[in-house]
ZAMARGU-4260 file (C-alpha; in steps of 0.2 Angstrom, whole numbers, plus 5000, padded with zeros to 4 digits):
<rodrens>
0) 5030/4998/4987 | 5026/4998/5006 | 5014/5004/5015 | 5011/5004/5035 | 4993/5007/5039
5) 4989/5011/5056 | 4971/5005/5054 | 4958/5017/5065 | 4941/5013/5059 | 4942/4996/5052
10) 4924/4998/5043 | 4932/5012/5034 | 4944/5005/5030 | 4936/4990/5022 | 4930/5000/5009
15) 4947/5005/5003 | 4952/4987/5004 | 4936/4979/4993 | 4942/4992/4978 | 4962/4991/4980
20) 4965/4975/4972 | 4955/4976/4956 | 4966/4992/4953 | 4982/4985/4958 | 4978/4973/4945
25) 4972/4985/4930 | 4990/4993/4931 | 5000/4977/4930 | 5003/4977/4950 | 5002/4962/4960
30) 4999/4960/4980 | 5015/4951/4987 | 5011/4952/5007 | 5003/4959/5021 | 5008/4955/5042
35) 4998/4963/5056 | 5010/4956/5068 | 5026/4961/5064 | 5041/4958/5074 | 5057/4971/5075
40) 5074/4962/5076 | 5084/4977/5079 | 5080/4996/5081 | 5065/5004/5087 | 5050/5004/5073
45) 5042/5020/5079 | 5024/5012/5077 | 5013/4997/5076 | 5000/4990/5061 | 4996/4982/5044
50) 5015/4980/5032 | 5009/4979/5016 | 5020/4973/5001 | 5016/4975/4983 | 5023/4980/4966
55) 5019/4987/4949 | 5030/4985/4935 | 5038/5002/4936 | 5040/5020/4941 | 5027/5026/4927
60) 5015/5013/4930 | 5016/5016/4949 | 5011/5035/4946 | 4998/5030/4936 | 4991/5019/4947
65) 4990/5033/4962 | 4986/5046/4951 | 4972/5036/4943 | 4953/5044/4949 | 4946/5027/4953
70) 4963/5025/4964 | 4958/5041/4973 | 4942/5037/4974 | 4944/5025/4985 | 4960/5034/4993
75) 4947/5043/5003 | 4943/5029/5014 | 4959/5024/5017 | 4964/5040/5023 | 4948/5041/5034
80) 4951/5024/5042 | 4970/5024/5043 | 4984/5034/5047 | 4996/5029/5032 | 5015/5030/5028
85) 5019/5026/5009 | 5036/5021/5004 | 5042/5018/4986 | 5056/5007/4981 | 5059/5011/4962
90) 5077/5011/4962 | 5083/4992/4966 | 5094/4982/4957 | 5096/4984/4939 | 5089/4970/4927
95) 5100/4956/4925
</rodrens>
């Protein structure tokens, strides 16, 4: 998963961040990285913000994580404190 958060209310976003990690772990996910100061090497990137990378073990796990009522309860803080774009990359390279 790739998420771009344009944080508008840091205190509200922190409420989301606090609950995010336990729920990611609950669904077998792992946090990879984040960056608040990305550099665009080529082309036009439409906005600044925090880029977050994390993974879940399968598309099914990703859907279960996103649909989890506990996740949706904290997601209200993300929605209130940020403008977000979420992308999924579920059809990557096949297992080798």
